[in-house]
C-alpha positions in Angstrom: 97.8 81.5 63.6 99.8 83.6 61.3 102.3 85.7 63.1 102.3 89.6 62.2 105.6 89.8 63.5 107.3 86.7 62.4 109.9 84.7 64.5 113.2 85.5 62.9 116.2 83.3 64.6 119.6 85.1 64.2 123.0 82.9 64.7 125.3 84.6 67.3 129.1 84.7 67.1 131.3 83.1 69.2 134.1 85.1 71.1 136.0 85.5 74.0 132.9 86.6 76.1 130.6 83.6 74.8 127.8 84.2 72.4 128.1 87.8 70.9 125.7 89.7 68.4 126.0 93.2 66.8 123.2 95.3 67.7 122.5 96.2 63.9 121.3 92.6 63.3 118.5 92.5 65.7 117.7 96.3 65.6 117.0 96.0 61.5 114.9 92.8 62.2 112.7 94.8 64.7 112.5 97.7 62.5 111.4 95.6 59.6 108.6 94.1 61.9 110.1 90.8 63.1 111.0 89.0 66.4 114.5 88.4 66.6 115.8 85.1 68.4 119.2 84.8 69.2 120.7 81.3 68.2 123.9 80.5 70.6 126.3 78.4 68.8 126.0 74.6 70.1 125.8 71.3 68.7 122.6 69.9 69.9 121.1 69.0 66.6 117.7 67.7 67.9 117.3 71.0 69.8 118.4 72.9 66.6 115.6 70.7 64.5 113.0 71.5 67.1 113.6 74.9 67.2 113.2 75.4 63.3 109.8 74.3 63.8 108.9 77.5 65.3 111.2 79.8 63.1 109.8 81.9 60.3 113.1 83.0 58.9 116.7 82.7 59.8 119.6 85.0 59.4 123.1 84.0 59.2 125.1 86.8 60.8 129.0 87.3 59.9 132.0 86.1 61.7 135.0 84.2 61.2 136.3 81.9 58.4 134.8 78.7 57.6 137.0 75.3 57.9 138.0 74.5 54.3 138.3 70.7 55.6 134.3 70.9 54.9 134.8 71.8 51.4 137.5 69.1 51.0 140.4 71.5 50.7 143.5 71.4 53.2 143.7 75.0 54.9 146.2 77.9 53.0 148.6 79.9 55.1 146.0 83.2 54.5 143.4 81.0 56.4 142.0 83.3 59.5 140.6 82.2 62.9 137.9 79.3 62.4 134.9 78.3 65.0 134.4 74.6 64.7 131.5 74.8 66.5 129.8 77.7 64.8 130.6 75.9 61.5 129.3 72.6 62.5 125.7 74.5 63.8 125.3 76.7 61.0 125.8 74.2 58.1 123.5 71.9 59.7 120.7 74.9 60.4 121.3 76.2 56.7 120.4 72.6 55.1 117.7 71.6 57.5 115.9 75.1 56.9 116.7 74.6 53.0 114.8 71.2 53.2 111.9 72.9 55.0 111.7 75.8 52.8 112.3 78.4 55.6 113.2 81.9 54.2 117.3 82.6 55.0 119.2 85.6 54.5 123.0 85.2 55.0 125.4 88.3 55.7 129.1 88.2 54.9 129.9 84.8 56.9 126.2 84.1 56.4 126.5 84.0 52.4 129.3 81.8 52.6 127.5 79.5 55.1 124.5 79.1 52.9 126.7 78.3 49.7 128.9 75.6 51.4 125.8 74.1 53.0 124.0 73.8 49.3 126.8 72.5 47.7 128.9 75.4 46.6 132.4 76.7 47.5 134.2 79.3 49.1 137.5 81.0 48.4 139.8 80.8 51.7 141.6 84.2 50.7 140.6 85.8 47.8 143.8 87.6 47.4 145.8 84.3 47.2 142.9 82.4 44.8 141.3 85.0 42.5 143.0 86.6 39.9 141.0 89.8 39.8 140.3 90.0 36.2 136.4 90.1 36.1 133.8 87.6 36.3 135.4 85.4 33.4 138.1 83.9 35.4 136.0 82.6 38.1 135.4 78.8 38.6 132.8 77.1 36.6 129.5 78.4 37.8 125.9 77.8 37.9 123.9 80.2 36.0 119.9 81.4 36.0 118.8 78.2 33.8 120.4 75.9 36.5 123.3 74.3 34.0 126.8 74.2 34.5 128.7 76.9 32.8 131.5 79.5 32.7 130.3 82.5 34.3 131.3 84.4 31.5 128.1 83.7 30.0 126.0 84.5 32.9 125.6 88.5 31.8 128.1 89.6 34.6 130.2 92.5 34.2 133.4 91.4 32.4 135.6 94.5 32.6 139.1 93.6 33.6 139.9 95.0 37.2 142.5 94.2 40.2 141.3 93.1 43.0 139.6 95.9 45.3 140.2 96.2 49.1 137.4 94.2 50.4 138.2 94.7 54.2 137.8 98.6 54.5 139.5 100.7 57.1 136.9 103.4 57.4 134.0 103.2 60.1 131.5 100.1 59.3 128.5 102.5 58.3 130.0 104.1 55.4 130.3 102.2 51.6 133.5 101.5 50.5 133.2 99.9 46.9 130.1 99.6 44.5 128.5 96.1 43.2 126.7 95.4 40.0 123.4 93.9 40.5 122.5 91.2 37.8 119.4 92.0 35.6 116.2 90.2 36.5 117.4 89.1 40.1 115.1 89.2 42.8 117.8 91.4 44.6 117.5 94.3 41.8 113.6 94.3 42.8 114.5 94.3 46.6 116.5 97.5 45.9 114.2 99.4 43.7 115.9 98.5 40.5 119.3 100.2 41.3 121.7 98.5 39.3 124.8 99.8 41.0 124.9 99.9 44.8 127.6 101.4 47.2 128.2 98.9 50.1 130.7 98.4 53.0 133.2 95.4 53.0 134.5 93.4 55.5 135.9 90.3 54.3 138.7 88.1 52.7 136.7 85.2 52.1 134.1 84.9 49.2 131.7 82.8 47.3 134.0 80.9 44.4 131.0 78.6 43.3 127.5 79.0 44.0 126.6 75.3 43.6 123.2 74.1 42.3 120.6 75.6 44.3 122.0 79.3 44.2 122.7 81.8 41.5 124.6 84.8 41.2 122.7 88.0 41.9 125.4 90.7 42.4 129.1 91.1 41.7 131.9 93.5 42.4 134.4 95.3 39.7 136.6 92.9 40.0 134.3 89.8 39.6 133.8 88.9 43.3 130.6 87.3 44.0 128.9 89.7 46.4 125.1 88.3 46.5 123.5 85.1 45.6 119.9 84.2 45.6 117.7 81.1 44.8 117.9 79.6 41.2 114.8 77.8 42.3 112.2 80.7 43.1 112.7 80.0 46.9 113.3 82.5 49.9 117.1 82.6 49.9 119.5 85.3 49.9 122.7 86.0 50.5 124.7 89.4 50.7 128.7 89.8 51.1 128.5 93.2 52.6 126.9 94.3 56.1 123.6 96.0 55.7 123.3 95.9 59.4 125.7 98.1 60.0 124.1 101.1 58.4 120.8 100.8 60.5 122.1 102.0 63.9 123.6 105.2 62.2 120.5 105.9 60.8 121.1 104.8 57.2 118.3 102.9 56.0 119.5 102.6 52.5 120.0 99.1 53.2 117.0 98.1 55.2 115.1 96.4 52.2 117.0 93.3 52.8 115.4 93.0 56.4 112.0 93.9 55.0 112.3 91.2 52.2 113.2 88.8 55.0 110.5 89.7 57.5 108.0 89.7 54.5 108.9 86.2 53.2 109.0 84.8 56.6 105.5 86.4 57.3 104.3 84.7 54.1 105.9 81.6 55.2 104.4 81.7 58.5 100.9 81.9 56.8 101.6 78.8 54.8 102.7 77.0 57.8 99.2 78.2 59.5 97.2 76.8 56.1 99.1 73.5 56.4 98.6 73.1 60.0 94.9 73.8 59.8 94.3 72.1 56.5 94.6 68.7 54.8 97.4 69.2 52.3 97.2 66.4 49.6 99.1 65.5 46.6 96.8 63.5 44.1 99.5 61.4 42.1 102.8 60.0 42.9 104.5 56.7 41.4 106.9 56.0 44.5 105.9 52.4 44.3 108.0 52.2 40.7 111.1 52.1 43.0 110.0 49.3 45.5 111.7 46.0 44.7 111.3 42.5 46.0 113.5 43.3 49.0 110.9 44.4 51.8 113.6 45.8 54.2 115.1 47.9 51.2 111.5 49.4 50.5 110.7 50.2 54.1 114.0 52.0 54.4 113.6 53.8 51.2 110.5 55.2 52.4 111.3 55.5 56.0 114.3 57.5 55.6 115.3 60.7 53.9 116.7 58.9 50.8 117.6 60.8 47.5 116.4 57.8 45.7 112.6 58.8 45.7 111.0 62.1 45.8 108.2 61.1 48.1 109.0 59.6 51.8 108.2 60.4 55.2 111.2 62.8 56.2 110.2 64.7 52.7 106.6 64.9 53.5 107.3 66.1 57.1 109.5 68.6 55.6 106.8 70.0 53.2 103.9 69.2 55.7 102.4 67.4 53.2 99.5 65.4 55.0 98.9 62.6 52.4 99.7 61.4 48.9 98.1 59.1 46.6 100.4 56.4 45.8 99.6 54.4 42.5 100.2 51.1 41.2 101.5 51.9 38.0 101.3 49.6 34.7 102.9 50.5 31.8 100.6 49.2 28.6 101.7 46.3 27.3 100.4 43.1 25.3 96.7 42.5 25.6 96.8 38.8 25.8 95.7 36.2 28.7 99.0 35.8 29.9 99.9 39.6 29.9 96.6 40.4 31.7 97.5 38.1 34.2 100.7 39.3 34.8 99.4 43.2 35.0 97.2 42.0 37.7 99.8 40.3 39.7 101.8 43.2 39.5 99.3 45.7 40.9 98.3 43.4 43.6 102.2 43.2 44.3 102.9 46.8 44.3 99.7 47.1 46.7 101.1 44.6 49.0 104.5 46.3 49.1 102.5 49.5 50.2 101.2 47.6 53.0 104.6 46.5 54.2 105.8 50.0 54.2 103.0 51.3 56.0 102.9 48.6 58.6 106.8 48.7 59.1 106.4 52.4 59.7 102.9 52.9 61.2 104.2 55.1 64.2 104.4 57.7 61.5 101.9 56.7 58.7 98.7 55.1 57.9 96.5 54.2 55.3 93.5 56.4 54.4 90.3 56.3 51.8 88.6 59.5 53.2 89.1 63.2 54.4 87.9 61.8 58.0 90.8 59.0 57.9 93.5 61.6 57.1 92.3 64.1 59.7 92.5 61.0 62.2 95.9 60.4 61.4 97.0 63.9 61.3 95.6 64.1 64.4 98.1 61.2 65.7 100.9 63.0 63.9 101.1 60.5 61.1 101.2 61.1 57.4 98.6 59.4 55.2 98.7 57.4 52.2 96.0 56.8 49.5 96.0 54.0 47.2 95.3 54.1 43.4 95.8 52.2 40.2 97.2 53.8 37.2 96.3 52.0 33.9 93.1 49.9 33.9 95.3 47.2 32.4 95.5 46.0 35.5 91.9 44.6 35.4 92.3 43.3 31.7 89.0 42.1 30.3 87.9 41.2 34.0 85.5 43.6 35.7 85.2 41.4 38.7 88.7 42.7 39.6 87.5 45.9 40.3 85.9 45.0 43.6 89.1 42.8 44.6 90.9 46.0 44.3 88.5 48.0 46.0 88.8 45.8 48.8 92.6 46.5 48.6 91.7 50.2 49.3 92.0 51.9 46.1 90.4 55.2 45.8 90.7 55.8 41.9 91.5 53.9 39.0 93.0 56.0 36.0 91.4 54.3 33.0 94.3 54.2 30.7 98.3 55.2 30.3 100.2 55.5 27.0 98.3 53.5 24.8 94.9 52.3 23.9 93.3 49.2 26.2 90.3 47.4 26.4 88.5 50.0 28.1 89.3 53.4 26.5 91.5 55.3 23.7 94.2 56.9 25.2 95.4 60.5 24.5 99.1 58.7 22.9 96.7 55.8 21.1 95.3 55.2 18.0 91.6 55.8 18.7 91.0 52.3 18.5 87.4 52.5 20.2 86.5 56.3 19.3 86.2 56.7 23.1 85.2 54.5 25.7 84.7 50.7 24.3 81.5 48.7 25.3 83.4 46.9 28.0 84.7 50.5 29.3 81.4 51.7 29.8 80.7 48.7 32.1 83.9 49.5 34.0 82.7 53.3 34.7 79.4 52.4 35.7 80.8 49.6 38.1 83.4 52.1 39.4 80.3 54.2 40.4 78.9 51.3 41.8 81.9 50.5 44.0 82.8 54.1 44.9 86.2 54.1 42.9 86.6 57.5 41.5 87.1 57.5 37.6 90.3 59.3 36.5 90.7 60.1 33.2 94.3 61.6 32.8 96.2 60.0 29.9 92.7 59.4 28.2 91.8 60.6 24.8 89.3 63.7 24.5 86.7 61.6 23.0 87.3 59.0 26.3 87.3 61.9 28.5 83.5 63.3 27.2 82.3 59.7 27.3 83.0 59.0 30.7 82.1 62.5 31.9 78.6 62.0 30.3 78.0 58.3 31.7 79.5 58.9 35.1 77.1 59.5 38.0 79.5 61.2 40.1 82.3 63.4 39.4 85.0 62.4 37.4 88.7 63.7 37.9 91.9 64.3 36.3 94.5 63.2 38.8 97.4 64.7 37.2 96.8 67.0 34.0 97.8 70.5 33.3 96.8 73.0 30.8 96.5 72.5 27.0 96.3 76.4 26.4 99.8 76.8 28.2 101.5 73.6 26.8 100.0 72.0 23.9 100.4 68.6 24.5 97.7 65.8 24.1 98.1 64.8 27.7 96.9 68.0 28.8 93.4 69.3 29.1 91.8 71.9 26.6 89.9 74.6 27.9 86.6 73.4 27.0 87.6 69.9 28.6 88.4 72.0 31.6 84.8 73.6 31.6 82.9 70.2 31.1 84.6 69.0 33.9 84.1 71.7 36.1 80.4 71.9 35.3 80.3 68.1 36.2 81.7 68.8 39.7 85.1 67.3 38.7 88.6 68.2 39.5 91.8 69.0 37.4 95.1 68.6 39.2 97.9 70.3 38.0 100.7 68.2 37.4 104.6 69.0 37.4 105.9 66.9 34.5 108.2 69.1 32.7 106.9 68.1 29.4 103.4 68.9 30.0 104.4 72.5 31.6 106.5 73.7 28.8 107.6 72.9 25.4 111.0 74.7 25.4 113.2 75.6 28.1 113.5 74.5 31.7 109.9 74.3 33.5 109.8 75.7 36.8 107.5 75.9 40.0 106.2 79.2 38.2 104.8 77.5 35.4 103.2 74.9 37.7 101.4 77.8 39.0 100.7 79.7 35.7 99.1 76.2 34.8 96.9 76.0 38.0 95.9 79.9 37.8 94.9 79.0 34.3 93.0 76.3 35.3 91.2 78.2 38.0 90.5 81.1 35.9 88.6 78.7 33.6 86.8 76.1 35.9 87.0 78.1 39.1 88.9 77.5 42.3 86.6 74.8 43.5 87.9 72.6 40.7 91.6 72.4 40.5 94.6 71.0 42.5 97.9 69.7 42.6 98.7 66.2 41.3 102.8 66.3 41.2 103.5 63.1 39.5 106.6 62.8 41.7 108.7 59.4 40.9 106.7 59.4 37.5 109.2 62.0 36.0 107.2 64.8 37.8 109.2 67.4 39.5 110.7 71.0 38.6 113.1 73.5 40.2 110.9 74.9 43.2 108.6 72.0 43.5 111.1 69.0 42.9 110.1 66.6 45.7 107.5 66.3 48.5 109.3 68.5 51.1 108.8 71.4 48.6 105.0 71.1 48.3 105.0 74.3 50.9 106.9 76.2 48.5 104.1 75.9 46.0 101.7 77.1 48.8 103.8 80.2 49.4 103.7 80.9 45.7 99.9 80.8 45.7 100.0 83.0 48.5 102.2 85.7 46.6 99.6 85.3 44.0 97.0 86.5 46.2 95.0 83.3 46.8 93.1 83.7 50.1 93.5 81.0 52.6 90.3 79.8 51.7 90.9 79.1 48.1 94.4 77.6 49.0 92.7 74.9 51.5 90.5 73.9 48.3 93.4 73.6 45.9 95.9 72.0 48.1 93.4 68.8 49.2 89.9 70.0 49.8 88.5 69.9 46.1 90.0 66.3 45.6 88.5 65.2 49.0 85.4 66.4 48.2 85.3 64.5 44.8 86.2 61.2 46.6 83.5 61.6 49.1 81.0 62.5 46.6 82.1 59.0 45.0 81.7 57.2 47.9 78.4 58.7 48.7 77.3 57.7 45.2 78.0 54.1 46.5 75.9 54.3 49.7 73.0 56.0 47.9 
């Protein structure tokens, strides 16, 4: 169930008396409505990974220096004390929590841990390494558009200023300098749009480079990075000051960061509850495109956390994704007898490779064709793979192949891809048939008879309407977004959406950059906007998610299967109810599968 008082793990310091934690950390979490749990420094990664299953948020506390060897550097004379045990533990926790989308707050040393764990860097000593002439003198940095560039173009304060005193001698609950909070940042909203903030300061190390997953949220007048946050719309925040020191003294001016952490942790707890008690399904991925003739390589690719693919078992586990429809994708090729034969052979080969990876990992995954199959596998602690074919080119002109592919377990076939085939016209074709061909009409009817879903993603509008009129069971678009928001022929018009909903079908929002926006970098927010638009036009009972992962789908914030739960988190932020999200994240598409199979039996 969703925790109203989410469980917040706080990393402990390691001192002369063992594990230590200043009271301000846990008092602040308690006051913000969370339940604090101290994580003592230790190296048992299996125990830490298990602990993360229960945590709703993590607070990385302050402490000593980070070992520069972990950043590929030799130590400078100005380096202070290092705790290797704590370094190893916290860097592991930060990266593992990042993969699982667990909300994180880093304080002082904590902001530095987050940066190093996520590919950034830290000054060993700001007085030895930073020139103190404003932000323009910093190293190459990552800005809000997630591209490497000089920070002088990041809208940061550039006025020259010598290095400030960053390790104050006054009491810890007094501010000693100010920071400028970046316009448009999450941090600015957390602090009620206060652009200048008085903070305390106890450090000689600081983030020098944020890395690819974080961006600058605040700086001090001398250009030192004082706060970072996610560049991918995730719940990540780090501050260089010590907000917890103000709380025991009765000063609540910095309680906002703890309220933010607890609020994000509560949302994450709710998202976990939805994922634990629902079927979470991605209706389209192209991972088999990366399979080769080497079975052992394919098995390893899917069974381990490889960066070569966006969907594999570890990433499905991290994102709490129960099921994915993997397709045998066929680019449109020549329409000759030899080419048809080769296309059919390729489709069968890809399906066989799916068989091999599932069999080899059968302790963690199984095949499914229905919601009941997925629920059975979920109860066994396993993930589910559903099979599909992308492009009816796989059957050429031989309608009898549909029954063969049905016996191989496919749940849908996308009638075409980028180019007209013998079944129908494509959205990127030449309108050869004026919609469905005569053969295509037979194909739709045979798919209805066999209980194979008709998928109209990639089809022309006329093909779409022909199939909708002809099919006796709901039609789906397994990976199509909204043309009203991104004018691309692959996307669905509002009229198409209304017609699809009226016929009981489902449109699955996809996260391919070019289908989300025509300019700039698309993100998970764009994907949410497309889904919200589809839900407004069609009703929440007719929308879902089909990522197109490994087929060039994936955007910051929803870049691979591990980030599926981040999509759920954003749905909750948009005030979708738990029941709505259960439908969106799997229920609607599985209903269409069920109706299609029921049509077969009747």
